[in-house]
C-alpha positions as CSV (number, residue, x, y, z in Angstrom):
1,X,-0.1,0.0,-0.4
2,X,1.3,3.2,-0.6
3,X,2.2,5.9,1.5
4,X,2.8,9.7,0.9
5,X,4.0,11.9,4.0
6,X,3.8,15.8,4.2
7,X,4.3,18.5,6.6
8,X,2.4,21.2,7.4
9,X,3.2,24.2,9.1
10,X,0.7,25.5,11.6
11,X,1.3,29.6,12.5
12,X,-1.0,31.6,15.2
13,X,-0.4,34.8,15.4
14,X,-1.7,36.5,19.0
15,X,-2.7,40.7,20.6
16,X,-3.9,41.4,23.6
17,X,-6.8,44.5,22.1
18,X,-8.0,47.8,24.1
19,X,-11.3,45.4,24.7
20,X,-12.6,44.3,28.4
21,X,-12.9,40.9,28.5
22,X,-14.8,40.3,31.7
23,X,-12.3,38.9,33.9
24,X,-9.4,40.6,35.8
25,X,-5.8,40.4,34.7
26,X,-6.3,38.6,31.8
27,X,-6.6,41.0,29.1
28,X,-9.1,40.2,26.1
29,X,-6.5,38.9,23.0
30,X,-7.1,38.7,18.9
31,X,-6.0,35.5,17.4
32,X,-6.0,33.2,14.2
33,X,-4.7,30.6,12.7
34,X,-3.6,29.6,9.8
35,X,-2.8,26.1,7.7
36,X,0.1,25.3,5.6
37,X,1.7,22.8,3.7
38,X,6.0,22.4,3.1
39,X,6.9,21.4,-0.6
40,X,9.9,19.1,-0.8
41,X,11.9,22.7,-0.2
42,X,10.5,23.5,2.8
43,X,8.5,26.7,1.3
44,X,5.4,26.9,2.3
45,X,2.1,26.3,0.1
46,X,-1.2,26.4,-0.4
47,X,-2.1,23.6,1.2
48,X,-4.6,22.3,-1.0
49,X,-4.8,19.0,-0.8
50,X,-7.4,18.9,2.1
51,X,-11.0,20.7,1.2
52,X,-11.6,21.7,5.2
53,X,-10.2,22.4,7.7
54,X,-12.3,21.7,11.3
55,X,-11.8,23.6,14.2
56,X,-12.5,22.5,17.8
57,X,-12.5,25.4,20.4
58,X,-12.9,26.0,24.0
59,X,-16.5,24.7,25.2
60,X,-16.7,29.0,26.9
61,X,-17.1,29.3,22.7
62,X,-20.5,28.1,22.8
63,X,-21.9,27.7,19.1
64,X,-18.4,29.2,17.9
65,X,-17.2,26.1,19.8
66,X,-16.9,24.1,16.2
67,X,-16.3,26.6,13.0
68,X,-15.0,25.4,9.5
69,X,-12.9,27.0,6.8
70,X,-13.4,25.3,2.7
71,X,-10.5,27.1,1.5
72,X,-6.8,27.8,1.7
73,X,-5.7,28.9,4.1
74,X,-8.5,28.0,6.7
75,X,-7.9,30.7,8.6
76,X,-9.9,31.3,12.0
77,X,-10.1,34.6,14.2
78,X,-11.5,35.2,17.2
79,X,-10.7,36.5,20.5
80,X,-10.7,35.7,24.2
81,X,-8.5,35.8,27.4
82,X,-7.7,32.4,27.5
83,X,-5.7,29.9,26.8
84,X,-6.4,26.5,25.4
85,X,-6.0,23.2,23.6
86,X,-7.9,22.5,21.0
87,X,-8.4,19.9,18.1
88,X,-7.8,20.5,14.2
89,X,-9.8,18.5,11.8
90,X,-8.3,18.4,8.2
91,X,-10.3,16.9,5.0
92,X,-8.0,15.4,2.7
93,X,-9.9,15.9,-0.9
94,X,-10.8,12.7,-3.2
95,X,-11.9,11.8,0.4
96,X,-8.5,10.8,1.4
97,X,-9.9,10.5,4.6
98,X,-9.9,12.3,7.8
99,X,-6.3,13.1,10.0
100,X,-6.7,15.3,13.4
101,X,-4.1,17.9,14.6
102,X,-3.1,19.0,18.5
103,X,-2.9,22.4,19.1
104,X,-2.2,24.6,21.8
105,X,-3.1,28.1,21.4
106,X,-1.3,30.0,24.3
107,X,-0.1,33.5,24.1
108,X,3.9,33.2,25.7
109,X,4.6,34.7,22.1
110,X,2.9,37.2,19.3
111,X,3.5,34.6,16.7
112,X,5.2,31.1,16.7
113,X,4.6,27.8,14.2
114,X,4.1,24.7,14.5
115,X,5.4,21.8,12.3
116,X,2.7,18.1,12.5
117,X,4.2,15.4,9.7
118,X,0.4,13.0,7.9
119,X,1.3,10.1,6.6
120,X,-2.0,9.2,3.4
121,X,-1.9,5.9,3.0
122,X,-3.3,4.6,0.0
123,X,-4.4,8.2,-1.4
124,X,-6.8,8.4,-4.8
125,X,-6.3,9.5,-8.0
126,X,-7.4,12.7,-6.6
127,X,-5.7,13.7,-3.5
128,X,-1.8,12.1,-5.6
129,X,-2.9,15.1,-8.5
130,X,-3.2,17.6,-5.3
131,X,0.2,15.6,-3.6
132,X,2.1,16.4,-6.3
133,X,2.6,19.7,-6.4
134,X,4.3,19.6,-3.4
135,X,6.5,16.9,-4.1
136,X,7.3,14.0,-5.7
137,X,4.9,10.9,-5.0
138,X,5.3,6.6,-5.3
139,X,2.6,5.2,-8.3
140,X,3.8,7.8,-10.9
141,X,2.0,6.6,-13.8
142,X,4.1,8.2,-16.5
143,X,7.2,8.5,-14.5
144,X,10.6,10.8,-15.9
145,X,8.3,12.0,-18.8
146,X,10.3,14.3,-20.1
147,X,14.7,14.5,-20.1
148,X,15.9,17.8,-21.8
149,X,18.8,19.8,-22.5
150,X,20.9,20.3,-25.6
151,X,24.2,22.4,-24.9
152,X,26.6,20.4,-26.8
153,X,29.4,21.9,-24.2
154,X,27.4,20.4,-21.8
155,X,27.3,17.0,-24.4
156,X,30.9,16.8,-25.0
157,X,31.2,17.6,-20.9
158,X,29.8,14.4,-20.2
159,X,30.1,11.7,-22.9
160,X,34.6,12.8,-22.1
161,X,33.1,11.1,-18.7
162,X,32.0,8.3,-20.5
163,X,27.9,8.8,-20.3
164,X,25.8,8.8,-23.1
165,X,23.5,11.0,-23.0
166,X,20.8,11.3,-25.0
167,X,21.6,7.0,-24.7
168,X,21.1,7.3,-20.8
169,X,17.8,9.7,-21.5
170,X,16.7,6.5,-24.1
171,X,16.9,3.9,-20.7
172,X,15.4,5.7,-18.5
173,X,12.0,6.6,-21.2
174,X,11.7,2.3,-21.3
175,X,12.1,2.0,-17.7
176,X,9.6,0.4,-15.0
177,X,7.3,2.2,-13.1
178,X,8.3,0.8,-10.0
179,X,12.2,2.1,-11.3
180,X,11.1,4.8,-12.3
181,X,9.4,5.7,-8.6
182,X,13.6,5.3,-7.8
183,X,14.8,7.6,-10.1
184,X,12.4,10.4,-8.7
185,X,14.0,9.9,-5.4
186,X,17.5,9.5,-6.6
187,X,17.3,12.3,-8.4
188,X,15.8,14.5,-5.3
189,X,17.8,12.5,-3.0
190,X,20.9,13.7,-4.5
191,X,20.0,17.4,-6.4
192,X,22.0,20.2,-6.6
193,X,20.6,24.0,-6.2
194,X,22.1,23.6,-10.2
195,X,19.2,20.8,-11.2
196,X,16.3,21.5,-12.5
197,X,12.8,19.9,-11.6
198,X,9.5,20.8,-12.0
199,X,5.9,18.8,-11.5
200,X,3.4,18.8,-14.3
201,X,0.6,18.6,-11.9
202,X,-1.7,18.5,-14.5
203,X,-0.3,16.0,-17.4
204,X,0.8,14.1,-14.2
205,X,4.6,14.2,-15.8
206,X,8.0,14.4,-13.7
207,X,10.6,16.3,-15.7
208,X,14.0,16.3,-15.1
209,X,17.7,18.3,-17.4
210,X,19.6,15.9,-17.1
211,X,22.5,18.2,-17.7
212,X,22.1,19.8,-14.6
213,X,22.2,17.0,-12.4
214,X,26.2,16.5,-10.6
215,X,28.1,14.1,-11.8
216,X,28.0,11.5,-9.3
217,X,23.5,11.5,-9.9
218,X,24.5,11.4,-14.3
219,X,26.6,8.3,-12.9
220,X,24.3,6.5,-10.4
221,X,21.5,6.9,-13.0
222,X,23.4,5.5,-15.8
223,X,24.8,2.2,-13.6
224,X,21.3,1.9,-12.7
225,X,19.1,2.1,-15.6
226,X,21.6,0.0,-18.0
227,X,21.5,-2.8,-15.8
228,X,17.4,-2.3,-16.0
229,X,16.8,-2.8,-19.8
230,X,19.7,-4.5,-20.0
231,X,22.0,-1.9,-22.0
């Protein structure tokens, strides 16, 4: 059963406001929480893998205790004087399951962040498509769909090292689904800042420019693909 892991980030902001709280010694505060997804580079991106977020607040919020938001960043804004533990239930798209996240609302800092890892087991196509926006996913049928790069100087450089880049590209295209997934993982684990990759969500493709890969990774892909296709 394929699994995909993603990390979400909760950002909480709070500040006291000039309104009576009704409780001596505890100023009224305005607070908000937003939910983001972290991509493969650790950057914040919209959490489009979720269709809604349900915030389960303290019972003192009465009719506002349970609040649902359906658009990223699923921002909730409220007022209150007390700290409390809450639960945030995230619903994945394409009926991909519900994920309860514990959250500690506190007033120690005006802004703080918390991260949580979520595991999606056997995600359906709609959820997989959303997950591809933030990083590689297992089960991509097209795997390494496009190999590009035609710089003659780079071709000569790699040819001098005994690597036939055209042959490498051809070998990669011939790999089966499981082997392609291993190649995608190799690229992500060994790429450098100069490496060009792109996840084409609409087409379900993973693009890579072989000529931007480090020599060690090119050699790794050459040996792996040659062994698999019998070149």
